[in-house]
C-alpha positions as CSV (number, residue, x, y, z in Angstrom):
1,M,0.0,0.0,0.0
2,V,2.7,2.5,1.0
3,I,4.8,1.8,-2.0
4,T,1.8,2.1,-4.3
5,I,0.9,5.5,-2.8
6,L,4.5,6.8,-3.0
7,V,5.0,5.6,-6.6
8,A,1.7,7.0,-7.9
9,G,2.1,10.2,-5.8
10,I,5.6,11.0,-6.9
11,A,4.7,10.4,-10.6
12,T,1.6,12.7,-10.3
13,G,3.6,15.2,-8.3
14,A,6.3,15.4,-11.0
15,I,3.6,16.4,-13.5
16,Y,2.3,19.1,-11.1
17,A,5.8,20.3,-10.4
18,M,6.5,20.8,-14.1
19,I,3.3,22.8,-14.5
20,G,4.3,24.8,-11.5
21,I,7.7,25.5,-13.1
22,S,5.9,26.7,-16.2
23,Y,3.9,29.1,-14.1
24,N,7.2,30.4,-12.6
25,L,8.9,30.9,-16.0
26,M,6.0,33.0,-17.2
27,Y,5.7,35.0,-14.0
28,A,9.4,35.7,-13.6
29,T,9.8,38.0,-16.7
30,S,6.3,39.5,-16.9
31,K,5.0,39.4,-13.3
32,V,1.8,38.0,-14.7
33,V,0.3,34.9,-13.3
34,S,-0.9,33.3,-16.5
35,F,-3.7,30.7,-16.5
36,T,-2.3,28.9,-19.6
37,P,0.3,26.4,-18.2
38,G,-2.4,23.8,-17.5
39,Q,-3.7,24.1,-21.1
40,L,-0.2,23.8,-22.4
41,G,0.1,20.5,-20.5
42,M,-3.2,19.4,-22.1
43,I,-1.8,20.3,-25.5
44,G,1.3,18.2,-24.9
45,A,-0.9,15.2,-24.1
46,V,-3.6,15.6,-26.8
47,F,-1.2,16.5,-29.6
48,G,1.2,13.9,-28.6
49,A,-1.6,11.3,-28.7
50,W,-2.7,12.7,-32.1
51,F,0.7,12.7,-33.7
52,I,1.9,9.3,-32.4
53,G,-1.4,7.4,-31.8
54,V,-3.5,8.7,-34.7
55,L,-1.2,9.9,-37.4
56,G,1.4,7.2,-36.6
57,F,4.5,9.5,-36.3
58,P,7.6,7.9,-34.8
59,L,8.1,8.8,-31.2
60,W,10.7,11.5,-31.4
61,I,9.1,13.2,-34.5
62,G,5.7,13.1,-32.7
63,F,7.4,14.5,-29.6
64,L,9.0,17.4,-31.4
65,A,5.8,18.1,-33.3
66,A,3.8,18.3,-30.1
67,M,6.4,20.5,-28.5
68,G,6.4,22.8,-31.5
69,V,2.6,23.2,-31.3
70,S,2.9,24.1,-27.6
71,I,5.7,26.6,-28.2
72,V,3.5,28.4,-30.8
73,F,0.8,28.7,-28.2
74,G,3.3,29.9,-25.7
75,Y,4.4,32.6,-28.1
76,L,0.8,33.6,-28.8
77,T,0.1,33.8,-25.1
78,E,2.8,36.4,-24.7
79,R,2.1,38.2,-27.9
80,V,-1.7,38.4,-27.8
81,T,-2.8,38.2,-24.2
82,V,0.1,39.7,-22.3
83,R,2.2,42.2,-24.3
84,P,-0.7,44.4,-25.5
85,V,-2.1,45.0,-22.0
86,L,1.1,44.9,-20.0
87,K,1.3,48.7,-19.7
88,S,-2.2,49.7,-20.4
89,I,-4.4,48.2,-17.8
90,E,-4.5,47.4,-14.1
91,Q,-2.3,44.4,-13.1
92,H,-5.2,42.3,-11.7
93,L,-6.9,42.4,-15.1
94,Y,-4.0,40.5,-16.7
95,V,-5.6,37.4,-15.3
96,L,-8.7,38.0,-17.5
97,T,-6.8,37.9,-20.7
98,T,-4.8,34.8,-19.9
99,L,-7.9,33.1,-18.5
100,A,-9.9,33.9,-21.7
101,A,-7.0,32.4,-23.8
102,A,-7.0,29.3,-21.6
103,M,-10.8,28.8,-22.0
104,M,-10.6,29.4,-25.7
105,I,-7.8,26.8,-26.1
106,Q,-9.9,24.3,-24.1
107,Q,-13.0,24.8,-26.1
108,V,-11.2,24.6,-29.5
109,V,-9.5,21.3,-28.5
110,A,-12.9,19.9,-27.2
111,I,-14.5,20.7,-30.6
112,W,-11.6,19.2,-32.6
113,W,-10.5,16.3,-30.4
114,G,-13.8,15.4,-28.7
115,T,-14.9,15.4,-25.1
116,D,-14.1,11.8,-24.2
117,P,-10.8,10.9,-22.6
118,R,-8.6,8.9,-25.0
119,P,-5.6,6.6,-24.0
120,F,-2.2,8.0,-24.6
121,P,0.0,5.6,-26.7
122,H,2.7,3.6,-25.0
123,L,6.0,5.3,-25.7
124,F,8.7,2.7,-25.0
125,G,6.7,-0.2,-23.6
126,L,9.1,-0.6,-20.7
127,G,8.2,-2.0,-17.3
128,T,5.0,-3.4,-15.8
129,G,3.0,-2.7,-12.6
130,L,4.6,-0.1,-10.4
131,A,7.7,-0.2,-12.5
132,S,5.8,0.8,-15.6
133,E,7.1,3.7,-17.7
134,K,4.0,5.7,-17.0
135,Y,5.2,6.2,-13.4
136,W,8.9,6.9,-13.9
137,L,8.9,8.9,-17.2
138,P,7.3,12.0,-15.7
139,V,9.7,11.8,-12.8
140,V,12.7,11.6,-15.0
141,A,11.4,14.5,-17.2
142,C,10.8,16.6,-14.1
143,F,14.3,16.2,-12.7
144,V,15.8,16.8,-16.2
145,V,13.9,20.0,-16.5
146,F,14.9,21.2,-13.0
147,I,18.6,20.5,-13.5
148,A,18.6,21.9,-17.0
149,L,17.0,25.2,-15.8
150,E,19.5,25.5,-13.0
151,W,22.3,25.1,-15.5
152,F,20.7,27.5,-17.8
153,Y,20.4,30.2,-15.2
154,R,23.9,29.8,-13.8
155,K,26.0,29.1,-16.9
156,T,24.5,31.0,-19.8
157,L,24.2,34.6,-20.8
158,W,20.5,34.2,-21.6
159,G,20.0,32.7,-18.1
160,A,21.7,35.7,-16.5
161,A,19.4,37.9,-18.6
162,F,16.4,36.0,-17.3
163,I,17.5,36.6,-13.7
164,A,18.1,40.3,-14.4
165,V,14.7,40.9,-16.0
166,A,13.0,38.9,-13.2
167,E,14.6,40.9,-10.4
168,D,14.4,44.4,-11.9
169,V,13.2,44.9,-15.5
170,E,14.0,48.7,-15.5
171,A,17.6,48.2,-14.4
172,A,18.0,45.3,-16.9
173,R,16.7,47.5,-19.7
174,A,19.1,50.3,-18.7
175,L,21.9,47.8,-19.0
176,G,20.9,47.0,-22.6
177,I,19.2,43.7,-21.9
178,P,16.3,43.1,-24.5
179,D,13.6,42.5,-21.9
180,V,10.9,41.9,-24.5
181,R,12.9,39.2,-26.2
182,V,13.7,37.6,-22.8
183,R,10.0,37.6,-22.0
184,V,9.1,36.0,-25.3
185,L,11.7,33.3,-24.7
186,S,10.5,32.7,-21.2
187,Y,6.9,32.1,-22.5
188,C,8.2,29.8,-25.2
189,L,10.3,27.9,-22.6
190,A,7.4,27.7,-20.2
191,A,5.2,26.3,-23.0
192,F,7.9,23.6,-23.7
193,V,8.0,22.7,-20.0
194,G,4.2,22.6,-19.7
195,A,3.9,20.4,-22.8
196,L,6.6,18.1,-21.4
197,A,4.4,17.5,-18.4
198,G,1.5,16.5,-20.6
199,F,3.5,14.4,-23.0
200,W,5.6,12.4,-20.6
201,G,2.7,12.1,-18.2
202,G,0.2,11.3,-20.8
203,Q,0.0,7.6,-20.1
204,L,-1.0,8.5,-16.5
205,L,-3.3,11.4,-17.3
206,L,-4.9,10.3,-20.6
207,A,-5.4,12.7,-23.6
208,F,-8.4,14.7,-22.5
209,F,-9.5,18.2,-23.3
210,A,-10.5,19.0,-19.6
211,L,-7.1,18.0,-18.4
212,G,-6.1,21.6,-18.9
213,A,-8.4,22.9,-16.2
214,T,-7.2,20.2,-13.8
215,L,-3.6,21.0,-14.4
216,T,-4.2,24.7,-14.2
217,F,-5.3,24.4,-10.6
218,Y,-3.2,21.5,-9.3
219,G,-0.2,23.0,-11.0
220,F,-0.7,26.3,-9.2
221,V,-0.9,24.6,-5.8
222,P,2.9,23.7,-5.7
223,I,4.0,27.2,-6.4
224,A,1.6,28.5,-3.8
225,L,3.0,26.0,-1.3
226,G,6.7,26.3,-2.4
227,G,6.7,30.1,-3.2
228,L,5.9,31.8,-6.4
229,G,9.0,32.1,-8.5
230,S,10.9,29.2,-6.8
231,N,11.4,26.2,-9.0
232,R,12.8,24.3,-6.0
233,G,9.6,25.2,-4.2
234,A,7.5,23.9,-7.1
235,L,9.4,20.7,-7.1
236,I,8.9,20.0,-3.4
237,G,5.3,21.3,-3.5
238,G,4.4,19.1,-6.5
239,F,5.7,15.9,-4.9
240,F,3.9,16.8,-1.6
241,L,0.6,17.4,-3.4
242,G,0.9,14.2,-5.5
243,I,1.6,12.1,-2.4
244,L,-1.2,13.9,-0.5
245,Q,-3.7,13.2,-3.2
246,Q,-2.8,9.5,-3.5
247,T,-3.0,9.1,0.2
248,A,-6.4,10.8,0.4
249,N,-7.6,8.7,-2.6
250,Y,-6.7,5.5,-0.8
251,F,-8.2,6.4,2.6
252,V,-11.3,8.5,1.6
253,G,-11.5,8.2,-2.2
254,G,-13.7,9.9,-4.7
255,V,-14.8,13.5,-4.4
256,F,-13.2,13.8,-0.9
257,V,-9.8,13.9,-2.5
258,G,-10.4,17.5,-3.6
259,V,-11.8,18.4,-0.2
260,V,-8.7,17.1,1.6
261,T,-6.5,18.9,-0.9
262,F,-8.3,22.2,-0.4
263,V,-8.2,21.9,3.4
264,V,-4.4,21.2,3.5
265,F,-3.8,23.9,0.9
266,I,-5.6,26.6,2.8
267,T,-4.1,25.5,6.1
268,L,-0.5,25.7,4.8
269,L,-1.2,29.1,3.1
270,V,-2.4,30.5,6.4
271,L,0.6,29.1,8.3
272,V,3.2,30.1,5.5
273,P,1.6,32.8,3.3
274,G,4.7,33.3,1.2
275,G,5.4,29.6,0.6
276,L,8.4,27.6,1.7
277,Y,10.8,29.4,-0.6
278,G,8.9,32.6,-1.2
279,T,11.3,35.1,0.4
280,A,13.0,37.1,-2.3
281,I,16.7,37.6,-2.0
282,A,18.1,40.8,-3.3
283,R,20.8,40.6,-5.9
284,R,22.8,43.2,-7.8
285,V,21.6,43.4,-11.4
């Protein structure tokens, strides 16, 4: 029982963590909490299933095609729903433009793909039972994303530009850093990470149009618990949430899983409003 809960919880938590990291990537350079990362995860699952399962593309071609579709949506999110309103309306109204985009994406996919969940194709066919690839593929993908981003931030010029824009966009602009390009790149990168969650977690989640709404909420919980802007917090918060859900599902099951999640979520936010890693550390830009 314990092993089952841990394996399923860690796998689910890895998916939530990647969606949380996608939130962070968008927020860091724009200070906008976009509601599209969950939909990008859904795009990764649905288009991955379409390219590989329906059109019969080889795995890696289907993977690249699904990532490409998601990156286009990420670019459009920044270009259409964020950039035009970034300086012209109140900050809290940013939510409305990204929420409208998320709802539009979901409805379009529902019309095209259908409203019934469809199985995601087996990718490698490795493992059975708790050792099945559907449990360890999202975990591997999550840690690869986390490590790659840490390397990107610390070892590349674009990563340094990301940090500069995230901490003080005016100072970064004064130093000649192209903040708009950095923001566009961050949204495309966020779309890639979100789609990775849906693609490598597709066998666990299924290819379903309503998956976007689920991932939008449960992907936000890890960054609320871990601290908005902290990828480490998203990682820890995601695994915590996944294990919590599986534990609640085993002991109370059904609709009560959501109730338990909400209760724990609200309690932790009351106790630690800024999240575990939510304290900002000042750096020279």
